[in-house]
C-alpha positions in Angstrom: -16.3 0.3 -17.4 -14.8 -2.4 -15.5 -13.7 -5.7 -16.9 -13.7 -8.8 -14.7 -10.5 -10.6 -14.9 -10.4 -14.4 -15.5 -9.0 -16.3 -12.5 -7.9 -19.5 -14.3 -11.4 -20.9 -15.1 -9.9 -24.3 -16.2 -7.7 -24.8 -13.1 -8.7 -27.3 -10.4 -10.2 -26.4 -7.2 -7.0 -27.0 -5.4 -4.9 -24.9 -7.6 -7.4 -22.1 -7.4 -7.4 -22.1 -3.7 -3.7 -22.2 -3.6 -3.0 -19.3 -6.1 -6.1 -17.2 -5.4 -5.0 -13.5 -4.8 -8.5 -12.4 -3.8 -8.3 -10.2 -0.6 -11.3 -10.9 1.7 -12.6 -8.1 3.7 -11.4 -7.9 7.3 -13.7 -9.5 9.9 -13.0 -7.4 13.0 -12.6 -3.9 11.2 -14.8 -4.4 8.0 -14.8 -0.8 6.9 -15.6 0.5 3.5 -12.0 0.5 2.4 -11.4 -3.2 3.1 -14.5 -4.0 1.2 -13.4 -2.0 -1.8 -10.0 -3.5 -1.7 -11.4 -7.0 -1.9 -13.6 -6.1 -4.8 -10.7 -4.5 -6.6 -8.7 -7.6 -6.3 -11.4 -9.3 -8.4 -11.8 -6.9 -11.2 -9.3 -4.9 -13.4 -10.1 -1.4 -14.7 -10.2 -0.7 -18.3 -8.2 2.1 -20.1 -11.4 4.0 -20.9 -12.3 4.4 -17.2 -11.9 8.1 -16.2 -9.6 8.9 -13.2 -12.2 10.8 -11.0 -9.7 11.8 -8.2 -12.7 12.5 -5.8 -11.5 14.1 -2.6 -13.6 12.2 -0.2 -13.3 8.8 -1.8 -10.8 6.6 -0.2 -10.1 4.4 -3.2 -10.2 6.3 -6.5 -7.4 8.7 -5.5 -4.2 8.2 -3.7 -4.1 8.8 0.0 -1.6 11.8 -0.1 -3.8 13.5 -2.8 -7.0 12.6 -0.8 -5.5 14.6 2.2 -4.4 17.5 0.1 -7.9 17.7 -1.6 -9.7 17.5 1.8 -7.4 20.3 3.0 -8.1 22.4 -0.1 -11.9 21.9 0.3 -11.8 22.9 4.0 -9.8 26.1 3.2 -12.2 26.8 0.1 -15.3 26.6 2.3 -13.7 28.8 4.9 -12.8 31.4 2.1 -16.4 31.2 1.0 -17.7 31.9 4.6 -15.5 34.9 4.9 -16.6 36.3 1.5 -20.3 35.8 2.6 -19.5 37.7 5.7 -17.7 40.6 4.1 -19.8 41.0 0.9 -23.3 39.6 1.6 -25.7 40.1 4.4 -25.0 38.4 7.5 -28.6 37.5 8.1 -28.5 35.0 5.3 -25.9 32.9 7.3 -27.8 33.4 10.5 -31.1 32.4 9.1 -29.7 29.4 7.4 -28.3 28.0 10.6 -31.5 28.2 12.6 -33.5 24.9 12.9 -36.3 25.2 12.3 -35.8 28.2 10.0 -37.3 31.6 11.1 -38.3 34.2 8.6 -36.8 37.5 9.5 -38.5 40.5 7.9 -35.4 42.7 8.4 -33.6 44.7 5.8 -30.4 43.1 4.5 -27.3 44.8 6.1 -23.7 44.4 6.7 -21.3 46.3 9.0 -20.3 48.7 6.3 -23.9 49.5 5.6 -24.8 50.1 9.2 -21.9 52.4 9.6 -22.9 54.3 6.5 -26.5 54.6 7.7 -25.3 56.0 11.1 -23.1 58.5 9.5 -26.0 59.6 7.1 -28.2 60.0 10.2 -30.6 57.2 9.3 -29.9 55.2 12.4 -29.0 56.5 15.9 -25.8 55.6 17.5 -27.3 53.3 19.9 -29.3 51.5 17.2 -26.1 51.2 15.0 -24.1 50.0 18.0 -26.7 47.3 18.9 -26.7 46.0 15.3 -22.9 45.9 15.0 -22.7 44.0 18.3 -25.3 41.5 16.9 -23.3 41.2 13.8 -20.1 40.7 16.0 -18.1 43.3 14.2 -15.5 44.5 16.6 -13.6 46.9 14.0 -16.9 48.7 13.1 -18.2 48.8 16.5 -15.1 50.5 17.8 -15.0 52.9 14.9 -18.5 53.9 15.8 -17.7 54.3 19.4 -14.4 56.3 19.0 -14.8 58.3 15.7 -18.5 58.5 14.6 -20.0 59.0 18.1 -17.2 59.9 20.4 -19.5 62.1 22.8 -22.4 59.6 22.8 -23.7 58.5 26.2 -23.5 54.9 26.2 -25.4 52.7 28.8 -23.4 50.4 31.1 -24.9 47.3 29.2 -23.7 48.4 25.9 -20.3 49.2 27.2 -20.0 45.8 28.7 -21.1 44.2 25.5 -18.5 46.1 23.5 -15.8 45.4 25.9 -16.6 41.6 25.8 -16.5 41.7 21.9 -13.2 43.6 22.0 -11.6 41.4 24.5 -12.8 38.2 22.9 -11.5 39.2 19.4 -8.3 41.1 20.6 -10.0 44.2 19.4 -10.6 42.7 15.9 -7.1 41.5 15.2 -8.0 37.9 16.0 -5.4 35.2 16.9 -4.7 31.6 17.2 -7.0 30.9 20.0 -10.1 32.3 18.2 -9.9 29.7 15.4 -6.8 27.9 14.1 -7.9 28.5 10.5 -8.6 32.2 10.9 -6.1 35.0 10.5 -8.9 37.5 11.2 -11.7 37.1 13.6 -15.2 35.9 12.4 -17.4 34.8 15.2 -20.6 35.1 13.2 -20.0 32.0 11.1 -19.0 28.7 12.9 -16.6 26.4 11.2 -17.8 23.1 9.7 -16.5 19.7 11.1 -14.1 19.3 8.2 -12.6 22.9 8.8 -12.1 21.9 12.5 -10.7 18.5 11.7 -8.0 20.0 9.5 -7.5 23.1 11.7 -4.1 22.4 13.0 -2.6 21.6 9.6 -3.9 24.7 8.0 -2.7 26.7 11.0 0.7 25.2 10.4 0.6 26.3 6.8 -0.5 29.8 7.9 2.4 29.9 10.4 4.9 29.1 7.6 3.3 31.8 5.5 3.3 34.4 8.3 6.9 33.7 9.1 7.9 35.3 5.8 5.8 38.3 6.6 6.6 41.2 9.0 5.0 40.7 12.3 6.0 44.0 13.5 3.2 46.0 11.9 0.9 47.5 14.4 -2.9 47.0 14.5 -4.6 49.4 12.1 -7.2 50.0 14.9 -4.5 51.9 16.9 -5.2 55.2 15.3 -4.8 58.4 17.2 -3.2 56.6 20.2 -1.4 59.7 21.3 -4.8 61.7 21.4 -6.4 58.8 23.2 -3.7 58.9 25.9 -4.1 62.7 26.2 -7.8 62.5 26.7 -7.6 59.7 29.2 -7.2 61.9 32.2 -10.3 64.1 31.4 -12.5 61.0 31.3 -11.7 60.1 34.8 -13.9 61.5 37.6 -11.7 61.6 40.7 -7.9 62.2 41.2 -7.6 58.8 42.7 -8.9 57.2 39.5 -6.6 59.5 37.6 -3.6 58.4 39.6 -4.3 54.6 39.2 -4.9 55.0 35.5 -1.8 56.9 34.9 0.1 54.3 36.9 -1.4 51.6 34.8 -0.6 53.3 31.6 3.0 53.7 32.6 3.2 50.0 33.4 1.4 49.2 30.1 4.0 51.2 28.2 6.9 49.6 30.0 5.4 46.1 29.4 4.7 47.0 25.8 8.4 47.3 25.2 9.4 44.2 26.9 6.8 41.6 26.8 4.8 42.3 23.6 7.7 41.8 21.5 8.4 38.5 23.1 5.0 37.1 22.9 4.0 33.5 22.6 2.2 32.6 19.4 1.5 34.8 16.4 -0.8 37.4 18.0 -0.3 39.2 21.3 -2.6 41.3 23.4 -2.7 45.0 22.3 -1.9 46.8 25.6 -2.9 50.2 24.0 -5.5 48.8 21.8 -9.2 49.6 21.7 -10.1 47.2 24.5 -7.6 48.8 26.9 -8.7 52.4 25.8 -12.3 51.5 26.3 -11.6 50.1 29.8 -9.6 53.2 30.8 -12.2 55.8 29.3 -15.2 54.2 30.9 -13.4 53.1 34.1 -16.2 54.0 36.4 -18.8 52.1 34.5 -16.7 49.1 33.7 -15.1 48.7 37.1 -17.3 45.7 37.9 -16.8 41.9 38.1 -18.0 41.5 34.5 -15.7 44.2 33.2 -12.5 43.0 35.0 -13.5 39.4 33.9 -13.6 40.5 30.3 -10.3 42.4 30.3 -8.4 39.9 32.4 -9.5 36.9 30.1 -8.6 38.9 27.0 -5.1 39.6 28.2 -4.6 36.0 29.3 -6.0 34.6 26.2 -3.8 36.5 24.0 -0.6 35.8 25.7 0.2 38.7 27.9 0.5 37.3 31.5 2.1 40.4 33.0 -0.9 42.6 32.0 -3.4 40.0 33.2 -1.7 39.8 36.6 -1.6 43.6 36.7 -5.3 43.8 36.1 -6.0 40.9 38.6 -4.0 42.9 41.2 -6.0 46.1 40.4 -9.2 44.1 40.8 -8.1 42.7 44.1 -7.0 46.2 45.4 -10.4 47.7 44.3 -12.1 45.1 46.4 -14.2 43.9 43.5 -16.2 40.8 44.4 -14.9 37.3 43.6 -14.6 36.6 39.9 -15.9 33.6 37.9 -13.7 30.4 38.2 -13.1 30.6 34.4 -11.3 33.9 35.0 -8.8 32.3 37.5 -8.4 29.3 35.3 -7.5 31.4 32.2 -5.2 33.6 34.2 -3.2 30.5 35.5 -3.2 28.9 32.1 -1.3 31.9 30.6 1.4 32.0 33.2 3.7 29.6 31.2 4.9 32.7 29.1 6.5 34.2 32.2 10.2 33.5 33.0 10.5 30.1 34.6 11.4 31.4 38.0 8.0 33.3 38.3 5.7 30.7 37.2 5.4 28.6 40.3 5.3 31.4 42.8 2.5 33.0 40.8 0.5 29.8 40.7 0.9 29.4 44.5 0.0 33.1 45.0 -3.3 32.8 43.0 -4.2 29.6 44.9 -3.6 31.3 48.3 -5.8 34.3 47.3 -8.6 31.9 46.3 -8.3 30.2 49.7 -8.4 33.6 51.4 -11.5 34.5 49.5 -12.9 31.1 50.6 -13.4 30.0 47.0 -13.2 26.1 46.6 -10.5 25.2 44.1 -12.4 23.2 41.5 -11.1 20.8 38.8 -10.7 23.5 36.1 -8.2 25.4 38.4 -6.2 22.1 38.9 -6.3 21.5 35.2 -5.1 25.0 34.4 -2.1 24.7 36.8 -1.1 21.4 35.3 -1.4 22.7 31.8 0.8 25.7 32.8 3.5 23.5 34.1 3.3 21.0 31.3 3.5 23.8 28.6 6.4 25.5 30.4 8.4 22.2 30.5 7.5 21.3 26.9 8.4 24.6 25.5 11.8 24.6 27.3 12.7 21.1 26.4 11.7 21.4 22.8 14.0 24.4 22.5 16.8 22.6 24.4 16.7 25.2 27.2 17.3 24.3 30.8 14.2 23.9 32.9 13.6 22.9 36.5 12.0 19.7 37.7 8.3 20.4 38.5 7.3 16.8 38.7 6.8 16.8 42.5 4.7 19.9 42.2 2.6 18.4 39.3 2.0 15.1 41.2 1.1 17.1 44.4 -1.6 19.0 42.3 -2.8 15.6 40.8 -3.1 14.2 44.2 -4.9 17.2 45.5 -7.6 16.5 43.0 -8.2 13.0 44.3 -8.1 14.2 47.9 -10.7 16.9 47.1 -13.1 14.1 46.0 -12.9 15.1 42.4 -12.7 12.7 39.4 -9.5 13.4 37.4 -10.3 14.4 33.8 -8.6 13.3 30.7 -7.1 16.8 30.4 -5.6 16.5 33.9 -4.1 13.1 33.1 -2.8 14.3 29.8 -1.1 17.5 31.2 0.5 15.4 34.1 1.9 13.0 31.5 3.3 15.7 29.5 4.9 17.3 32.5 6.6 14.1 33.4 7.5 12.9 29.9 9.0 16.1 28.7 10.9 16.8 31.9 14.7 16.5 30.7 16.6 14.4 33.2 20.5 14.7 33.7 20.8 11.0 32.8 19.5 11.5 29.3 21.9 10.5 26.6 20.3 12.1 23.7 20.1 15.8 23.3 17.6 15.7 20.6 15.1 13.5 22.5 15.8 14.0 26.1 14.2 11.1 28.1 12.1 12.2 30.9 10.6 10.0 33.7 9.3 6.5 32.8 5.5 6.9 32.6 4.4 3.5 31.5 3.1 2.3 34.8 1.2 5.5 35.3 -0.2 5.4 31.9 -1.3 1.7 32.4 -3.1 2.8 35.7 -4.8 5.7 33.8 -5.8 3.2 31.2 -7.3 0.8 33.7 -9.2 3.6 35.5 -10.7 4.8 32.2 -11.8 1.3 31.2 -13.8 1.1 34.4 -15.1 4.6 34.0 -16.2 4.1 30.4 -18.0 0.9 31.3 -20.1 2.9 33.8 -20.6 5.9 31.5 -20.1 5.5 27.8 -18.4 8.6 26.4 -19.9 10.4 23.4 -18.6 13.1 21.1 -21.2 15.4 22.5 -20.0 15.4 26.1 -18.3 18.7 25.8 -14.6 17.5 25.8 -12.0 20.2 26.3 -8.8 20.6 24.1 -6.8 19.1 27.0 -8.9 16.0 26.9 -8.1 15.5 23.3 -4.4 15.4 24.1 -4.6 12.2 26.3 -4.6 9.5 23.8 -1.7 11.0 21.7 0.5 11.7 24.6 -0.3 8.3 26.0 0.6 6.6 22.8 3.8 8.7 22.5 4.9 7.4 25.9 4.4 3.8 24.8 6.3 4.4 21.8 9.2 6.1 23.3 9.6 3.5 26.1 9.2 0.6 23.8 6.2 -0.9 25.3 4.1 -2.6 22.6 1.7 -4.2 25.2 0.8 -0.8 26.6 0.3 0.5 23.1 -2.1 -2.3 22.3 -4.1 -1.4 25.5 -4.4 2.1 24.6 -5.6 1.4 21.1 -8.1 -1.3 22.5 -9.5 1.4 24.8 -9.9 4.0 21.9 -11.2 1.6 19.1 -11.2 -1.9 20.3 -14.7 -2.3 22.0 -16.3 0.8 20.9 -15.4 3.4 18.3 -14.0 6.3 20.5 -11.9 7.8 17.7 -13.6 11.2 18.1 -11.0 11.7 21.0 -8.6 12.3 18.0 -10.2 15.7 17.4 -8.0 16.9 14.5 -6.0 15.3 11.6 -2.8 16.3 13.5 -3.9 14.4 16.6 -4.8 11.4 14.6 -1.6 11.4 12.6 0.6 11.7 15.7 -1.4 9.0 17.5 -1.1 6.5 14.5 2.6 7.2 14.0 3.3 6.6 17.7 1.1 3.4 17.6 2.9 2.0 14.7 6.4 2.8 16.1 5.3 1.2 19.4 4.3 -2.0 17.6 7.5 -2.5 15.6 10.1 -1.2 18.4 10.1 -4.5 20.2 12.7 -4.6 22.8 13.4 -8.3 22.8 12.6 -9.2 19.2 14.9 -12.2 19.2 12.8 -13.7 22.0 9.5 -13.0 20.2 10.9 -14.6 17.0 11.9 -17.6 18.9 8.6 -17.9 20.8 5.9 -17.4 18.1 7.0 -15.7 14.8 3.7 -16.3 13.2 1.7 -14.5 15.8 4.3 -11.6 15.7 4.0 -11.1 12.0 0.3 -11.4 12.0 0.0 -8.7 14.5 2.3 -6.3 12.4 0.3 -7.2 9.3 -3.0 -6.3 11.0 -1.5 -3.0 12.2 -0.4 -2.2 8.6 -3.7 -3.2 7.2 -5.4 -0.7 9.5 -3.1 2.2 9.1 -1.4 1.8 5.8 -2.5 5.1 4.4 -0.7 6.9 7.1 2.4 4.8 6.9 3.0 5.2 3.2 3.2 9.1 3.4 5.6 9.1 6.3 9.2 8.3 5.3 10.4 7.7 8.9 7.7 5.2 9.6 8.5 3.4 6.3 12.1 3.1 7.2 11.5 1.8 10.6 8.8 -0.7 9.2 11.3 -2.0 6.7 14.1 -2.1 9.3 11.9 -4.1 11.5 11.3 -6.8 8.8 15.0 -6.7 7.9 15.9 -7.6 11.5 13.2 -10.2 11.6 14.5 -12.0 8.5 18.1 -11.8 9.9 17.0 -13.4 13.2 14.7 -15.9 11.6 17.4 -17.1 9.3 20.2 -17.1 11.7 19.9 -20.3 13.7 17.8 -23.0 11.7 17.3 -26.3 13.3 18.8 -29.1 11.3 17.4 -31.9 13.4 14.5 -33.0 11.3 13.8 -36.1 13.4 12.6 -34.2 16.3 8.8 -33.2 15.8 9.2 -30.0 17.8 12.1 -29.0 15.6 9.9 -29.6 12.5 7.1 -27.6 13.9 9.4 -24.8 14.7 11.0 -24.7 11.3 7.6 -24.8 9.7 6.3 -21.9 11.8 9.5 -19.9 11.0 8.9 -20.6 7.2 5.3 -19.5 7.4 6.3 -16.3 9.3 8.8 -15.4 6.7 6.3 -16.0 3.9 3.8 -13.8 5.7 6.4 -11.1 6.3 7.2 -11.2 2.6 3.7 -10.7 1.6 3.4 -7.8 4.0 6.5 -6.1 2.4 5.0 -6.9 -1.1 1.8 -5.2 -0.1 3.8 -2.2 1.3 5.8 -2.0 -2.1 2.6 -2.0 -4.2 1.0 0.7 -2.0 4.0 2.9 -2.4 3.9 2.6 -6.1 0.3 3.0 -6.6 -0.2 6.0 -4.3 2.2 8.7 -5.3 2.3 12.0 -3.4 0.9 13.8 -6.6 -0.2 12.8 -10.2 2.9 14.9 -11.5 5.4 13.2 -9.2 8.3 12.0 -11.4 10.3 10.3 -8.6 10.0 6.9 -6.8 9.3 7.1 -3.2 12.4 7.1 -1.1 11.4 4.0 0.8 11.3 1.9 -2.4 15.1 2.0 -2.7 15.4 0.7 1.0 12.6 -2.0 0.4 14.1 -3.5 -2.8 17.1 -5.2 -1.2 15.0 -6.8 1.6 12.6 -8.2 -0.9 15.3 -9.3 -3.3 17.0 -11.3 -0.4 13.8 -13.1 0.3 12.6 -13.6 -3.2 12.8 -17.4 -2.9 9.8 -17.2 -0.4 7.3 -16.7 -3.1 8.6 -16.4 -6.7 5.3 -15.4 -8.1 5.1 -12.4 -5.8 8.7 -11.6 -6.5 7.8 -11.4 -10.2 4.8 -9.2 -9.6 7.0 -6.8 -7.5 9.5 -6.5 -10.2 6.8 -5.9 -12.8 5.1 -3.2 -10.6 8.5 -1.4 -10.2 9.1 -1.5 -13.8 5.5 -0.3 -14.6 6.1 2.8 -12.3 9.4 3.6 -13.8 8.0 3.5 -17.4 5.1 5.9 -16.2 7.9 8.3 -14.9 9.6 8.3 -18.2 6.3 8.9 -20.1 5.6 11.8 -17.8 9.1 13.4 -18.2 8.8 12.8 -22.0 5.4 14.7 -21.9 7.0 17.5 -19.8 9.9 17.8 -22.3 7.7 17.8 -25.4 5.7 20.7 -23.8 8.4 22.8 -22.4 11.2 22.0 -24.9 14.8 21.6 -24.0 14.9 24.7 -21.8 15.8 24.2 -18.0 16.2 20.4 -18.5 18.9 20.4 -15.8 16.4 21.6 -13.1 14.1 18.8 -13.7 14.5 15.4 -11.9 16.0 12.7 -14.1 14.5 9.3 -14.2 17.9 7.8 -14.4 18.2 8.6 -10.7 14.9 6.9 -9.9 16.6 3.5 -9.3 20.3 3.0 -8.8 22.2 0.3 -10.7 22.6 -1.9 -7.7 18.8 -1.9 -7.0 18.1 -2.5 -10.7 20.2 -5.6 -10.6 18.4 -6.7 -7.4 15.0 -6.1 -8.8 15.7 -7.9 -12.0 17.2 -10.9 -10.2 13.9 -11.2 -8.4 12.5 -12.7 -11.8 15.0 -15.5 -11.8 13.5 -17.8 -9.3 10.2 -17.9 -11.2 11.9 -18.2 -14.6 13.9 -21.2 -13.2 10.7 -22.8 -12.0 9.0 -22.2 -15.3 11.8 -23.5 -17.4 12.4 -26.6 -15.3 8.7 -27.4 -15.0 7.6 -27.4 -18.6 4.8 -29.8 -19.0 5.7 -33.0 -20.9 2.1 -34.3 -21.5 1.1 -32.6 -24.7 -2.4 -33.7 -24.3 -2.9 -31.5 -21.1 -3.7 -28.2 -22.8 -4.6 -26.5 -19.6 -1.2 -27.1 -18.1 0.5 -26.0 -21.5 -1.6 -22.8 -21.6 -0.8 -21.9 -18.1 2.9 -22.6 -18.5 3.1 -20.5 -21.7 1.2 -17.6 -20.1 3.5 -17.4 -17.1 6.5 -17.7 -19.5 5.2 -14.8 -21.7 4.4 -12.5 -18.8 7.7 -13.1 -17.1 9.7 -12.8 -20.2 7.9 -9.5 -21.2 8.9 -8.1 -17.7 12.5 -9.2 -18.3 12.5 -7.7 -21.8 11.2 -4.4 -20.3 14.0 -4.4 -17.7 16.6 -4.9 -20.3 15.3 -2.0 -22.5 15.1 0.2 -19.4 18.6 -0.6 -18.3 20.0 0.0 -21.7 18.2 3.4 -21.9 19.5 4.5 -18.6 22.9 2.9 -18.5 22.2 0.6 -15.6 22.9 -2.7 -17.2 25.3 -4.9 -15.3 27.3 -8.2 -15.7 25.5 -9.6 -12.6 22.2 -10.2 -14.4 22.5 -9.2 -18.1 24.1 -12.4 -19.4 21.6 -14.8 -18.0 18.8 -12.4 -19.1 19.9 -12.1 -22.6 20.5 -15.9 -22.7 16.8 -16.5 -21.5 15.4 -14.0 -24.0 17.4 -15.5 -26.8 16.5 -19.1 -26.0 12.8 -18.5 -25.2 11.8 -15.9 -27.6 8.3 -15.4 -26.5 8.1 -11.7 -26.6 8.8 -8.9 -29.2 12.5 -9.0 -28.3 14.3 -8.2 -31.6 17.8 -9.0 -32.7 18.6 -5.1 -32.8 17.6 -4.8 -29.2 19.9 -7.8 -28.4 22.9 -6.0 -30.0 22.0 -2.8 -28.2 22.1 -4.6 -24.9 25.4 -6.3 -25.9 26.9 -3.0 -26.9 25.8 -1.4 -23.5 27.2 -4.3 -21.6 30.6 -4.3 -23.4 31.1 -0.7 -22.0 30.6 -2.0 -18.4 33.5 -3.2 -16.3 33.4 -6.8 -15.0 34.1 -6.5 -11.2 32.9 -7.7 -7.8 32.4 -11.2 -9.1 33.9 -14.4 -7.6 35.2 -17.2 -9.6 32.1 -19.3 -9.6 30.1 -16.5 -10.9 32.7 -15.9 -13.7 32.4 -19.6 -14.7 28.6 -19.4 -14.8 28.7 -16.4 -17.0 31.1 -18.1 -19.4 28.9 -21.1 -19.4 25.9 -19.2 -20.3 27.3 -16.5 -22.5 29.9 -18.2 -24.7 27.2 -20.2 -26.5 25.2 -17.0 -27.1 28.2 -15.3 -28.4 29.2 -18.2 -30.7 25.6 -18.3 -32.2 25.7 -14.6 -32.8 29.1 -14.7 -34.3 27.9 -17.5 -36.7 25.1 -15.3 -37.8 27.5 -12.6 -38.6 29.6 -14.9 -40.6 26.6 -16.2 -42.5 25.5 -12.7 -43.2 29.0 -11.8 -44.7 29.0 -15.0 -46.8 25.6 -14.1 -48.2 26.5 -10.5 -49.0 29.8 -11.7 -50.7 27.8 -13.6 -53.4 25.5 -10.6 -54.1 25.2 -6.7 -53.7 27.1 -5.5 -50.6 25.5 -2.6 -48.7 28.2 -0.3 -47.2 25.8 0.4 -44.1 25.4 -3.4 -43.6 29.2 -3.8 -43.6 29.6 -1.1 -41.0 27.0 -2.8 -38.8 28.6 -6.3 -39.1 32.1 -4.8 -38.4 30.6 -3.1 -35.2 29.1 -6.3 -34.1 32.3 -8.2 -34.6 34.0 -5.6 -32.4 31.3 -6.0 -29.7 31.8 -9.8 -29.7 35.5 -9.5 -29.5 35.3 -6.8 -26.7 33.1 -9.1 -24.7 35.3 -12.0 -25.0 38.3 -9.9 -24.1 36.6 -8.6 -20.9 35.8 -12.3 -19.9 39.4 -13.5 -20.8 41.0 -10.7 -18.8 38.9 -11.3 -15.8 39.5 -15.1 -16.0 43.3 -14.5 -16.2 43.2 -12.1 -13.3 41.5 -14.6 -11.1 43.8 -17.4 -12.1 46.9 -15.3 -11.4 45.4 -14.4 -8.1 44.7 -18.1 -7.2 48.2 -19.1 -8.2 49.7 -16.4 -6.0 47.6 -17.5 -3.2 48.6 -21.1 -3.7 52.2 -20.1 -3.8 51.9 -18.2 -0.6 50.2 -21.2 1.0 53.1 -23.5 -0.2 55.7 -21.0 1.1 54.0 -20.8 4.4 
């Protein structure tokens, strides 16, 4: 299955250590990926090895495909769970989750079967309701209550349980806050860790899908709403209750027209839904702290702050005892959906009412207030709407936490940072990225505090962290990136994964990706790059190289990161080559020049690794395009090809291999689909431009020059002869492939073709034929000779004229041979065409030389006249 490649078994120890390309595993972060990568550098797969493309394997499949496979698997597992719930007995799922397993001798049942048995009279209404509540089926439970048993006398406990279920599930219509993966509610089956990890990305996919659908459809549960409103007054006991209920209904109808249509998120609270109908019908039994807690939390959870405030005021007027702290926290958290002018007064009003009730303001309440302010500012700034400055209010709340003797949580820190960071200031120059307050000192103090706290109490993933806690590291790293503070980014990353693995704080794949992107940007956006290059360039590149080795899988699938990464190295090469020291007698100058040379070599190796990763990990197996970043990476590599000619040749060969694979893929598609709709398919001719083709081919010339000039003279040294010939054959094969590719896609150019054809003709170590040579000359004769200086023209003439003379002598010899024997008409046409190609090539060179000479003479005449 795997063949071990020979690493120059006859070479000396010094040569092997110098030219070894084995990648040792990392010492600090020796994960499974680095070990597999080191092993892969020692072996070469054979053609018979199957391409497994396993979703969870980090090596056999490409990183974009791995992410897509894991997403598909998580979505498939979720679909299986929903199918089990809908079509199979729920007890199977319940029993399978219990540890130790408990045998339940109960008949297999589903919500539909329970309703059928109640309608057939096999079960009583109370027994059916109890089973439906255990199955957590809100739609079926409400149907039993409203349709099958409308006159049943329900106990207060059953009504409270039904109200809890309806409020928690938005009467069965679900929503984003139930679970990010679900478009309907399913509380009976908890999601797997993989499903939770990819929840945000699948929720984004669901949002894109639902944007194309009509969101104006009403909940199917809202049947017979007019009859329910007419029967509302008969269910109330006193005239006072009737007046209050009618007032609430009128307010609800008014809010439905204004607020529900402007809800935040993809699901809003149903003001006239089953939960509200139940709360109105059984008002006397549900007018308790538990009942008000359920209905207020339901309205707050599903983005209807006005209804939640109205219910809270009704609870206060009814003199219902103090509610649970979680109710006040959920009420404050939803206030960001109100108009901006009402948010802060409502928060202060709720805080004053809590003080009046002598309720101690706990940490969750401060966290909810900071979250409300941060969400308000973030929403307005992201939509480029004007928003007030709430930084002083947020800082006052955060200081109140410390004055109360409470320890600020990660969620409180994260929300305060979000509030300060996304507050648009008037001095911001960018409209797309409005710069808020500088938060780097605050983040640095938070990191120092967390370092001391984590030393005392080591955090674990089982400590019950909230969603706000998981936002701390992404927003802190974003601040370090936006404010160009690489040292702060390193401190944050050290806190997360330096001493202990605390990456569980990146709870979802979306958090992890945002964190890594911000971390990479913080490390390459160095404010004073020239000073760093002058101080210690090797340490700088080693740091960047280590960052790339750790997070290369995220970088290669993000075009913005690739472009910024390449731009960083382009600036580095410009600064490193700008001011070389020429005083070789000074030892410090020699040391500085040697460090600069080593840094450029290390940077070239890092860019070469980036190119190979981009080519080896396409976004999909059927992708027929080069990654966009390859076109930006080739000029940088070509400009520094002299750093390592061997790696330059390998890079050129890798690009050619990928382009040939693209051609094969397109040929396969064309053979299967025919010639229909060929204009809609991407053309491989656009995979690499002519200028990039010239640069990537020229990356072979440093190695070819070294090979040709360093041919071993000692014939007895067979090892040197074999190594020399092997390098020559490999490089010439790549050059031949580029010539054939350029001829096929019309990207041949005068800047590299003459020298390439001369080398292939002089060192014929490949299957390069005379017909291929004439095809290349024919394609070259159709190209214009431009953008070349006189020295390059002379070099082309020096190389090309002997080749043309040799080819012309062959044509003459062929004509003489045919004149003494049988003359084939086809051969005569071929010889005539070849004579025309030679004449056209000479004419192009002569015209260009005369043009340049005329220009030089005019220039000399102008100088003389001046």
